[in-house]
Each structure stands twice: as structure tokens, then as C-alpha cells.
TORNUZA-909743 format. One record per residue: residue in one letter; x, y, z of N, C-alpha, C in turn. Coordinates in steps of 0.001 Angstrom, whole numbers, plus 500000, padded with zeros to 6 digits. Layout:
residues N
aXYZXYZXYZ ...
end
This chain:
residues 465
m553399242248720645554393243093720736555826242601720753 r557031243130720165558369242503719855559173243884720476 i560136243543721345561263244476721616562412243906721700 a563522244655721526564843244593721911565363245138723098 m566205244316724068566617245234725094568305244809725035 i569002246157724694570101246111724397571123246384725740 g571959245251726264572392245324727471571817244288728306 t572353243270728783572141242447729835572827242374731323 g572849243768731432573316243997732873571949243854733969 y572289244518734978571200244499736067569830245072735542 v569768246252734842568670246904734197567893246200733192 g568854245747732255568485245245731057567753243937731180 l568517243047731918568217241490732300566710241750733180 v566777242387734043565415242377734804564415242981734161 s564357244127733430563400244833732569562971243705731438 g563873243169730667563647242147729646562867240928730200 a563338240623731251562383239358731759561161239727732209 c560892240907732700559782241589733366558650241651732066 f559282242268731123558360242614729932558161241355729395 s558951240159729423558487239096728557557064238394729705 e557366238696730865556473237963731825554917238674731325 f554882239909730915553744240590730389553082239784729010 g554080239228728549553609238688727100554047239019725966 t555112240085726248555815240624725183557262239492724763 e557352239886723526558494238934722816559752239823722921 v560547239453723862561788240097724026562984239288723643 v563887240094722844565418239384722549566439240367723344 c567099239852724287568088240655724904569398240364724055 v569984241463723862571110241501723189572643241942724008 d573573241520724017574894241860724669576020241399723743 k577228242146723738578274241776723002579170240684723767 d578694240851724938579651239426725719579052238055725466 a579940237477724422579221236247724229579233235248725243 h580282235192725933580209234353727207578991234415728080 k578708235893728436577443235956728945576271235689728497 i576274235848726877574641235121726412574713233761726333 e575974233083726199576101231533726474575387231023727784 r575860232049728688575502231590730055573819232005730154 l573376232870729964572045233175729791571133232004728940 q571712231534727808571120230961727046570972229507727803 s572066229178728701572160227816729165571348227824730581 g570614228936731074569938229531732313570832229693733474 d571979230045733316573115230444734125572867231885734187 i572271232572735311572189233913735791573238234836736282 p574060235856735509575227236153735959575191237209737057 i573948237727737406573804238428738653572796237851739529 f573008238223741050571843237463742100570803238828742204 e569792238483741948568364239175742197567365238075742416 p566792238283743687565931237370744101564543237111743379 g564572235762742847563465235277741953563602235480740229 l564873236280739953565257236463738498565467235240738063 d566135234260738477566485232923737790565262232080737356 n564248232052738359562921231499737882562193232276736862 l562260233543736718561502234412735934562157233971734417 v563581234226734376563952233903733112563650232683732496 a563941231600733468563693230035732987562527229927732485 s561216230466733206560016230346732581559724230802731354 n560123232138731344559807232963729835560618232302728767 a561925232024728983562766231577728154562123230208727497 a561575229322728481560966228043728137559695228330727234 a559156229252727489557621229706726916558092230284725260 g559494230484725320559818231350724006559660232458724046 r559319233375724787559131234831724938560533235712725239 l561585234705725818562718235649726096563830234946725584 t564603235699724627565504234964723856566907235896724201 f568068235219723842569593236091723915570310235963722825 t570871236924722426571721236999721294572848238070721352 t574019237705720610575039238854720366574662239575718864 d573600239181718268573494239941716957572274240782716844 l572902242172717258572044243341717232571194243515716119 a571673243565714906571000243754713793570060243030713607 a570223241674713900569043240825713746568186240954714960 a568054241246715999567250241494717035566477242846716828 v567048244010716088566405245051716034565270244878714981 a565846243871713877564967244039712702563251243814713070 g562810244898712758561096244585712813560584244700714069 v561331245238714971560597245221716612559884246472716719 d558978246722717830558386247910718046559179248987718716 a560107248475719543560806249196720402562195248659720767 v563181249534720852564687249282721213564786249946722389 f565097248921723707565429249822724839567132249853725078 i567782250760725249569056250971725184569303251031727249 a570043249533727515570063249462729077571697249224729090 v572473249956728480573915249626728962574408250622729867 g575581250330730452576079251094731638576424252735731227 t576360253669732170576670254994732060577456255020733362 p578732254682733404579643254792734429580271256122734651 s580468256409735768581093258035736010582470258189735197 r582599259156734217583827259292733566584919259550734335 r586150258909734090587270259116734872587581260728734716 g587996261461735607588639262710735714587670263881736030 d586388263594735521585492264678735727584028264457736395 g583950263049736602582335262701737262581506262692736432 h581388263216735261580080263414733916580016261774733788 a578609261560733482578201260103732955578829259742731637 d579464258810731632579791258161730288578908257784729295 l578806258594728328577692258102727179578196257362726415 s579495256949726298579923256304725036579394255182724664 y578944254354725706578330252922725246576896253437724756 v576074254246725335574823254474724847574934255191723485 l575730255820723250575790256350721644576327255611720751 a576952254671721110577738253655720068576590252428719877 v575625252313720920574358251508720639573467252323719506 a573558253534720127572271254189719001572919254317717695 e574214254219717395574559254371716015574138252851715299 e574703251929716063574350250537715762572778250215715449 v571919250758716245570533250783716053570186251258714877 g570618252585714610570456253323713497570692252720711948 r571702251817712178572057251105710806571300249956710717 a570596249400711959570190248171711683568499248254711527 m567728249361711884566456249101712155566126249200710663 t564734248541710392564170248145709143562758248721709088 d562204249032710287560872249654710322560696250560711402 y559606251520711355559425252332712536559658251696713847 c560518252212714830560413251791716329560822253104717037 v560630252862718392560811253615719293562073253288720001 v563227254346720076564436253924720404564342254294721894 v564189253750723039563853254233724342565456254033725317 t565771255279726001566829254949726796566408254504728025 k566592253465728484566416252919729947567607253128730924 s568676253215730323569929253459731018569716255054731851 t570000255093733009570090256623733329571339257528732946 v570600258522732548571372259349731504571166260827731656 p572098261697731597572131263095731956570899263793730899 v570508264895731353569660265672730447570411266179729400 g569464265789728295570159266036726924570673264902725955 t570715263604726776571275262638726063570082261786725238 g568767262079725331567882261894724379568125262280722816 r568665263681722942568815264402721603570022263960721186 k570943263677721886572132262958721428572055261656720760 v571111260766721358570840259486720766570340259744719165 s569417260819719356568709260854717960569593261253716979 a570528262414717308571882263025716580572552261692715914 a572856260598717024573548259526716545573152258618715575 i571811258569715703570683257570714882570948258333713448 a570849259528713435570888260484712169572017260391711417 a573279260310712452574507260623711514574822258875711051 a574226257971711417574401256520711153573633256405709940 r572518256994709885571531256828708513570979258157708215 p571627259109707483571139260278707154569481260241706503 n569090259366705847567978259163705351566855259080706306 l567086258654707631565952258366708675565546259480709057 r564333259756709111563698261112709712563009260928711088 e563422261392712222562586261275713465561301261922713401 g560464260936713956558989261411713925558369260662712807 e559143260001711944558377259340710845559135257818710789 d560535257756710763560925256710710586561245256008712088 y561354256566712919561821256369714523561362257475715497 d561111257007716517561081258385717354562002257717718779 v562401258991719421563312258732720659562690258785721872 a562483258040723088561890258204724246562965257983725389 s562632258542726317563240258406727702562365257363728710 n562527256214729241561840255865730430562610255332731334 p562895256040732392563996255632733225563589254626734270 e564540253919734749563870252669735702564098253059737009 f563497252697737788563283253118739216563052251700740072 l564315250785739765564493249495740432565276249599741458 r564926248935742694565748248704743802566337247293743756 e567740247448743937568322245672743831567846245342745113 g567602243844744842566858243103745899565379242804745833 s564855243988745376563376243900745146562985244575743789 a563709244256742858563576244805741589562195244077740591 i562137243116740908561043242362739912559369243086740645 g559522243025741732558324243678742254558258245098742262 d559317245657741969559315247214741693558760247270740366 f559100246401739272558869246369737913557321246219737681 m556960245162738340555624244429738485554539245652738896 r554930246125739799554014247049740858554677248374741071 p555187249094740066555951250277740464554901251374740900 d555702252310741639554834253459742133554243254199741028 r555121254537739957554477255036738534555798254582737424 v555306254970736331556098255055734990556165256272734379 v557561256676733839557712258051733524558137257720732233 i557490258287731125558063258211729549558056259746729173 g559204259757728601559353261241727904559565261137726427 s558647261776725787558827261747724439557804263083723853 a557826263501722593557212264467722174556263263907721256 n556270262603720664555583262285719608554600261058720057 e553147261335719834552054260467720046552123258998719715 r552889258955718381552950257618718098554231256729719108 a554807257455719583555890256810720690555155256477721856 h554061257332722337553316257314723565552362256002723145 e551754255799722100551241254735721744551628253435722115 v553046253337721323553946252090721303554210251717723161 l554612253020723909554969252427725017553914252206726060 r552861253139725707551577252722726510551008251162726153 g551188250644724936550750249436724817551806248403725556 l552995248793725583554091247856726380553729247786727874 y553117248775728367552896248889729876551600248764729998 r550790248178728988549198248059729287548850247238730376 p549522246045731056549201245424731718549335245937733028 l550013247126733271549920247890734566548802248746734645 f548089248833733634546741249594733659545737248988734532 l545873247642734752545062246908735305545146247249736931 n546452247608737254546786248034738651546613249378738747 e546159250341737765546176251575737862547157252483738260 t548294251736737533549804252507737926549649253871736900 p550300254866737792550279256316737204551488256264735945 i551012256602734915552019256834733789552065258101733416 l553083258770733480553333260317733761554237260426731961 f553455261113731219554111261293729996554383262722730006 t555931262965729465556817264304729703557467264552728489 s558502265757728725559193265939727331560629264752727794 l561297264719726773562571264076726934563283264512728257 e563477265913728228564363266554729203563914266176730485 t562703266201730774561766266376731863562059264718732494 a561884263781731552561824262269732112563423262021732327 e564441262457731764565778262488732284566152262894733323 l565623264081733717565972265000734940565184264472736194 t564099263697735940563265263051737045564194261955737454 k564577261360736780565288259824737406566639260767738338 y567213261622737822568428261949738550567942262628739864 a566654263527739773566245264088741045565739262958742019 a565159262090741438564669261103742350565922260422743343 n566797260226742502568001259631743358568650260186744020 a568889261669743627569575262602744648568597263025745664 f567509263055745709566701263068746786566433262168747959 l566523260977747337566865259830748157568194259618748822 a569267259886748306570392259999748656570659261146749788 t569882262038749505569614263129750582569039262977751873 k568064261984751715567491261407753018568414260593753537 i569187259601753026570007258889753883571069259645754455 t571588260608753518572760261606754379572165262146755379 f570927262872755355570399263423756328570366262666757748 i569782261605757650569603260786758844570960260334759462 n571798260135758483573383259528758975573707261055759861 e573470262068759425573976263179760173573104263512761582 m571862263261761284571078263323762541571474262058763674 a572075261196763230572534259942764069573779260360764551 d574692261050764048576023261630764695575342262472765800 l574256263450765487574024264288766774573400263582767823 c572531262746767587572037261811768655573157261150769517 e574171260640768767575114260245769522575864261289770837 r575716262234770145576389263552770990575383263997772044 v574126263802771873573037264340772802572278263226773534 g572622261975773131571810260713774013570528260748773710 a570343260958772223568967260602771773569020259357770867 d567927258962770336567759257717769533567309257899768222 v568395257769767188568160258066765670566898257315765243 q566800256090765775565731255094765184564299255719765749 q563993256516766737562819257096767219562780258178766763 v563845259016766365564021260091765534563183260066764289 a563953258875763725563314258816762389562133258223762164 k561436257447763195559998257133763031559162258479763459 g559491259373764616558880260604764736558572261267763428 i559686261419762687559741262375761290559147261540760135 g559263260414760330558657259518759168556876259364759348 l556447259428760492555118259338760375554573260694759914 d555360261712759665554839262875758858554556262645757431 g553370262811756955553316262384755344554175262951754482 r554152264067754768555106265161754133556592264448753879 i557029263601754904558508263148754973558779261693754578 g557552260929755160557544259462754970559017258603755835 s558507257482755929559470256633756408560634255919755615 k560378255855754464561581255092753660562822255759753699 f563811255247753793565293255950753289565692256733754552 l565067256352755680565397257192757052566124255828758118 h566964255122757517567744254205758185569024254421758222 a569534254976759483571186255256759598571764254313759408 g573065254600758917573954253343758548575278254043757782 p576096253120757233577532253440757013577801254491755696 g576536254767755127576567255701753845575936254759752747 y575582255516751532574893254733750409576095254480749625 g575694253328748665576518252757747579575716252308746637 g576194251287746111575487250831744865576008251335743624 s575015250887742600575204251335741203574839252628740752 c574032253323741456573031254194741395573394255663741919 f573250255562743247573243256859744001574686257529743824 p575788256845744054577205257375743852577103258007742531 k576977257422741475577426257885740139576372258949739734 d575068258766740023574123259567739783574005261108740456 t574263261053741663574490262230742397575839263003741758 l576906262552741761577830263142740955577827263786739616 a577134262837738788576459263527737484575564264424737536 l574757264469738233573653265580738356574453266850738618 v575415266683739683576393268068740353577099268451739085 r577721267591738303578463268032737084577323268575736057 t576243268254735925575460268753734738574778270195735425 a574732270405736659574162271369737309575326272437737066 q576535272185737294577578273368737218578038273408735832 e577677272664734951578180272862733573577076273863732805 v575825273795733421574858274759732906574556275957733581 g575472276199734622575540277462735542574243277520736673 s573889276224736884572751276098737989573069275220739138 p574297275430739898574842274523740865573834274049741927 v574014272656742236572978272187743522573874271841744359 s573615273055745373574725272804746304574295271869747583 i572860271728747635572455270626748536573151269156748314 v573078269144746863573501267458746254575113267698746571 e575738268569746317577089268706746518577516268321747776 s576696268901748590576975268525750270576820267017750744 v575717266476749877575554265178750374576613264148749613 v577117264222748563578284263612748144579434263921748946 s579768264988749334580587265179750228580672264505751371 a579683264644751943579342263960753328579070262370753297 n578477261869752255578832260406752147580047259920752059 d580952260419751244582191260063751155582980260153752626 s582815261113753268583535261333754665582739260198755464 r581506260013755231580843259092756109581384257484755986 k581805257016755322582544255587755262583626255413755816 l584610256928755899585885256715756684585650256937758096 a584683257731758272584362257578759777583587256435760506 m583386255627759601582837254321760094584015253640760403 a585139253479759931586228252884760228586872253467761420 e586826254791761652587487255453762764586591255084764061 k585129254906763740584378254334764812584831253234765445 v585178252034764467585769250862764976586915250945765681 v587872251675765109588977251746765935588788252523767328 a587935253423767268587781254233768751587118253146769665 h586132252206769148585490251206769757586497249871770297 c587396250250769798588534249151770061589900249572771069 g589663250725771741590526251170772373591433252309771568 g591424252561770488592040253907769675593351253141768722 s593198251679769119594447251192767954593795249697767570 l594053249538766423593846247973765868595303247471765460 k596285247849765919597556247126765746597689245764766038 g597914244738765528597962243318765895596519242861765988 k595602243452765946594151242843766217593410242188765103 t592525241381765156591695240737764199590381241244764203 v589853241549763011588438242179763009587570241138762076 s586622240744762704585382239988762057584610240997761357 v584407240639759994583565241735759122582347240818758476 l581214241186758921579978240580758440579356241302757468 g579211241139755937578336241621754977579501242600754214 l579694242522752851580293243315752186579677243962750890 t578688243505750397577599244241749328577035245224749963 f576855246368748945576246247729749497574872247580750200 k574334246532750187573016246242750676572844244687750603 p571837244221751322571494242792751306570509242599749998 n570516241130749735569787240659748408570479241134747238 t571742241194747055572398241689745979573856241073745961 d574512240819745033575797240693744990576807241723744340 d576247242943744448576772244186743932577457244834744880 m578844244862744423579822245497745198580090246902744947 r579751247301743909579933248793743430579634249713744486 d580802250432744717580560251761745755580160251302747050 a580496250053747408579744249624748958580823250073749741 p580148250506750929580832251011752083581987250128752607 s581861248858752359582939248130752629584321248145752239 l584185248605750761585410249018750112586098250469750312 t585517250899751204586306252144752163586604251386753582 i585924251037754263585871250586755716587067249367755773 v586765248598755022587964247302755137589098247741754802 p589526248499753919590974248933753541591367249674754938 a590389250701755391591066251528756404591094250940757646 l590362249849757739590824248818759095592134248220758861 q592516247921757733593824247119757247594739248183757556 a594619249458757009595581250635757149595813250808758859 a594789250462759465594984250903760868595838249748761591 g596131248544760904596808247519761309596171246303761906 a594875246281761376593964245043761811594079243807760789 t594182242866760918593569241530760140592365241650759923 v591783241531758841590217241403758508590054239933758304 r588839239459758711588270238068758373586958238508757985 a586589238117756691585250238324756065584238237250755598 f582813237444755855581964236675754999580794237446754631 d580396237004753466579360237890752617578341236729752024 p577236236338752188576615235129751532576725235247749876 e576502236426749462576619236352747751577615237314747435 g578319238304747941579065239164747545580768238879747505 m581139237713747805582629237201748212583337236989746631 h582586236526745907583219236309744559583816237496743965 e583084238505743881583275239902743354584347240585744509 a583963240254745762584758241157746718586383240801746779 k586638239458746511587838238978746792588948239626745561 s588386240079744469589356240803743638589373242535743962 l588508242780744862588468244205745330589015244355746679 l589081243542747621589769243981748645590938242756749001 p592205242929748531593130242221748859593706242185750416 g594290240865750688594789240936752066593677240452752927 v592470240299752681591433239808753588591507238386753927 e591180237831754764591011236340755235589544235956754814 w589176235144753785587923234984753515587305233760754271 c586394233883754784585632232548755616584472231913754968 e584130230679755296582745230041754750581298230274755571 n581608230975756477580263231440757143580506232442758332 a579593233023758711579585234304759568580420233772760877 y580233232630761524580948232146762649582360232105762325 e582869231489761320584347231350761125585161232666761162 t584302233650760985585165235048760996585408235440762232 m584556234989763367584765235388764574585655234641765716 q586406233701764997587244232937765784588596233650766219 d588459233890767660589819234551768162589849235863767675 a588781236648767170588502238004766551588576238772767911 d589216240048767920588935241111768776587757241859768760 c587295242135767561585893242939767532585272242277765968 m583781242270766164582857241911765348582354243290764745 v582244243498763299581791244519762653580530244067761709 l579406244458761864578458244250761012578032245297760165 i578598245060758810578369246172757735577160246242756662 t576871244851756449575697244841755588574504244075756297 e573285244387756544572340243644757223571780242542756509 w572417241583756067571804240250755674570668239626756733 n569710239385756186568731238327757266569627237407757991 a570771236850757363571303235565758135572107236166759359 f572309237457759482573069238027760500571976238733761471 r570984238494761398570005239321762316569448238575763384 n569736236963763554569539236415764626570648235423764974 l571677236081765209573042235225765371572959234615766862 d573445233296766955573617232644768442574609233756769203 l574070234526770035574778235385770878575681234647771839 e575516233625772192576279232912773267577468232532772430 r577188231760771240578261231345770288579168232365769912 v578733233520769525579566234667768918580331235099770273 k579860234881771472580637235682772844581930234463772882 s581448233091772737582564232041772890583573232244771861 l583463232695770579584388232744769452585286233898769715 l584672235116769900585600236263769836586488236195771231 r587559236695770659588279236891772199588214237799772856 t587610238985772474586802239933773380585195240238772925 p584450240264773711582845240328773598582577241804772832 s583152241929771752583043243355771164582548243607769699 i581473244290769563580696244366768303580486245713768001 v580667246139766850580037247473766292579185247184765191 d577866247322765391576869247239764612576341248535763714 l576836248506762342576752249873761563575480249611760785 r574453248926761440573013248771760771572030248661761555 n572404248826763087571276248698763995570653247692764145 v571165246502763643570412245324763764569877244892765124 y570703245099766033570503244471767387570202245767768451 k569345245462769419569085246465770470570247246792771559 p570762247684771917571579248057772955571292247303774376 e570456247413774472569899246806776088570176245455775945 d569713244708774913569756243196774702571346242874774766 m572201243654774077573511243195773809574389243655775303 a573764244522775915574453244874777260574130243740778201 e572744243077778325572448241896779076573549240841778669 a573692240667777386574245239359776890575850239533777166 g576257240696777611577610241070778241578574241374776951 f578169241765776040578646242679774840579075244224775062 h580530244368774705580780245876774407580335246358772978 y579127247004773134578587247148771971578365248539771392 a578411249044770165578235250141769521577404250235768494 s576477251043768208575607251279767389575863252779766316 i574785252691765508574596253992765061573478255156765516 g574125256289766138572919257041766541572106256651767583 r572529255744768433571746255309769441572506255341771118 p571950255767771985572781255644773233573076254140773697 t574213253960774478574369252812775020573546252309775977 s573170250905776536572124250777777334572709251233778783 g571769252177779420572235252554780723572957253795780881 a573253254539779688573755255707779365573117256706780337 q573897257745780865573335258900781767573608259951780991 g572981261118781774573107262570781454572363262861780205 h571752262215779404570718262375778103569788263393778260 i569813264335777066569049265291777462567746264926777072 r566741264957778174565173264600777919564330265788778149 l563398266352776995562781267460777357561391266996776939 v560395266838777933559011266450778118558387267475778254 e557028267713778001556147268660778568555880268558779790 g555842267405780628555476267384781961556835267978782747 n557938267715782413559200268175783255559476269545782739 s559148270084781754559419271509781211558416272355782086 a557226272002782350556253272545783070556593272735784406 a557232271460784908557624271677786532558713272541786544 a559661272437785563560994273341785807560508274816785712 a559376275098785053558836276342784719558497276969786332 r557482275886786860556873276362788080558006276602789244 s558870275649789006560117275828790075560730277349789840 a560895277750788667561536278864788504560888280141789071 r559305279979789153558456280990789493558363281025791133 g559038279947791624558793279802792962557587279227793359 p557506278943794859555902278569795280554800279108794997 a553925278464794868552367278999794383552015280059795802 a551059281155795434550597281795796492549597281050797229 
end
């Protein structure tokens, strides 16, 4: 089989490389000639573990090629995947579909034989119909269902583990009304049948909404546990134990129950906002998701305030060491990263910020002016008044605490990812704060256990007869 992947961003490049690993002939298309030249020379423009080797091996085998010529790439293929950006539209938060629809028109003009035009990008409900209309406008003689079909095949890739997610997915969702389109896409995903991967065939609208609903639900889990973390701090509970206690319930599950500085990245922020706008537009508001969006925005500023409070209420004239800038580890993605709110807030409070990230500093330098950039984690700590851990890269999980203590002007740490244990940090002599956990040795915590409750009830009744 032969397919064209339009767009060599995160989704397009990962998907194209993985399809080629299945034995499919894939040509990836992008208008950015410089990016295509880099890819042709083996230079991968994004950081994703394992992607460089996957691209290199399949390019060497001739199954994966790159071009700027969309018309040549589309001619004679079985399917065309649209994997271009759908950023939040300025002013109203709706997903910007201009890139998707522009590609659809080009594909309509370029196709030579029957093919399935597949939206791989995350798009609002109704986009598939607009894609079909764009193709029809470009070539009025083409008839959907005979000359082409439109399908939705949303991606469920996590940055940092995308290749594994594609090769061993929880499910594949395909939205299309035409059995011929089903057969083409079933053939493309045939290697997954060996793993008995569930493949769900739905309508276009159902597939489109499934992607948004999934991201909104995961964002809700993150926001929920973050609010529970705040409550834990007030009552002396441990949010990690709370998360474990509820996560062991099969109806809830343990994933996405890690308290932190709020969600970021290329998906959750824009997708939750786009879902809110779509729901409002059709008169069916999603108040839970609206609250999630609002709470997450507030969360990031609250983390900066947490640092200020930990440093005695003022950062004027102080230096803050920041470890980690990307929205999560194992990616260089800075889109909507919590650091983009936290770092400027620390600067506005009077702090000098010295920062390091293993992969994200190239992009961060253009987004965070005034930061002092360092070559490694320890360099950020030299004579700093506080260290703040924002992104939980593995390189930050086993720091030499004695060295950290010797470098910092004051042994003060704010751990926004709960990488370290409060009791260990107290023993090491640090003034330490984390998310949703009591400090070591804190008193006055509310503890209700069955034995104590029973004893209290017996005491209230008075001595036994």
C-alpha cells in the first residue's frame, strides 16, 4: 500500500515513520523546504525518543521519503492523511482549520485515482464534512463515495512515548460511512490485528468527538488531582497516597493522577478550549470542561505564588534556579508549558532566573527573555536562593543533594513534581516544599482510622458497665 502524509510535524512525522515500519510505502509532504531538506539528510527537527532511528532505517529501506511536491505525492496513493496544525484561533479559541481545508483543496486537485482522505489532525466535530466540501469545490466532477472518501482517524499519541503508542495502541478509531474506506484503513492497520488491537469503526462525527472527549477527560483527571493536592496541603493529607487509593479502583485507574503545576503541551490546552467553544456554539455547554480550563490557567500562576511564599514572601534581589522547562520530560515541546507562566511570574516578582532543560532550551530562549541559561542543572544552583523543579526529567531525579546544598546560597527547594520525599529532604537539611504532601514531621494532621474512631465512640459513651 502507498500513502501520503501531509504535514511533518509531531503527528505527521511519527505516524508516517510508524506506518513505513509496518511495510507501507509512505511519502511525507511539507511546504517548508528547509524542513524537508533536513529530513532528507537524516536531521530530525523534533525530539522524540527512538524517532531518529525509525526514520533512518525506513528511509534507507526506501519505504519513507520526503518531498515538497504534494501533487506528485498524492498521485496514485491509497490514502492521504492530513496531519497539519489546528492551533487555537486568535480571539475566540476555536480550532483554526485554515491549514486543514487548504490541504483538502490541494488534495482534491491532485488526486488521480480513488483514495481515502483522512484527517489525522485533531479537528472539531463537522470538519470531515468541510473537508469533503473543500475537495468538491476544488474538483466539482469528483463524487464522494466513488472517486474518494473522507475519514477521521484521530491520533492518541503521548509525546515522549509516541512510537510505542502507535505500535501498541489501546485502540484505533476510524470514522467513515463507506465500507470501501473501511477496507483501505483496515488494510493499513492490518499489522495491529496480530496484537488484537480493538479497531472501532464509527461515523465521522463520532470519531472527531471521541478525540476531544478523551483529551478533555484526561485533562479533567489532572485538574481534579491538582485540586485534591491543594486540599491535602490544608488538611495534612498526602496526595500521592490519595491518588493511589483512588487509582486502585478499576473504575478510576491510576493514570493521569499525578499532581503538578498544571497541564500543557500541544493538545490539552487547545483541545479543551476548542471543545468548550464547539459546545457553546451548538447550545450544549460543557461546564465541567469550562471549569477545567479556568482552573488549569489559575494553577500555573499559583505555582509561582507558592515559590514566592516559600522564599519568605519576596523574591526581590533573589536568584531562583529552575530545572526543566518543557511541558513534560522526553520532549522538546514548549507549547503551553507551565514554565511559560511560572518563570515570567518569578521574574515579575523580582527574581533573577537561571534555568536548564535537557532538550527544550533552544525553543525556550525565544520564549523566555531575561533568563540566564546554563549548561547543566548544577550550574543553575550556584549562589541561588531557591531551586524550583518544574519538569521531572530523569536527570533531575537523583541529584547529588550534598552538592546541591553546597551550591545554593540557602538550602531551599520547591519540587513541583514530587520527585523527592519530604522526609529525605528534611534529613538532608533542606527547606523543602512539594505538591499536596505534608512536610516531614508536621503536626496536627487530620487522621481518621477505624480503630481511633471506635475508641473515640467508646469514650463518648463512658466506661463499660
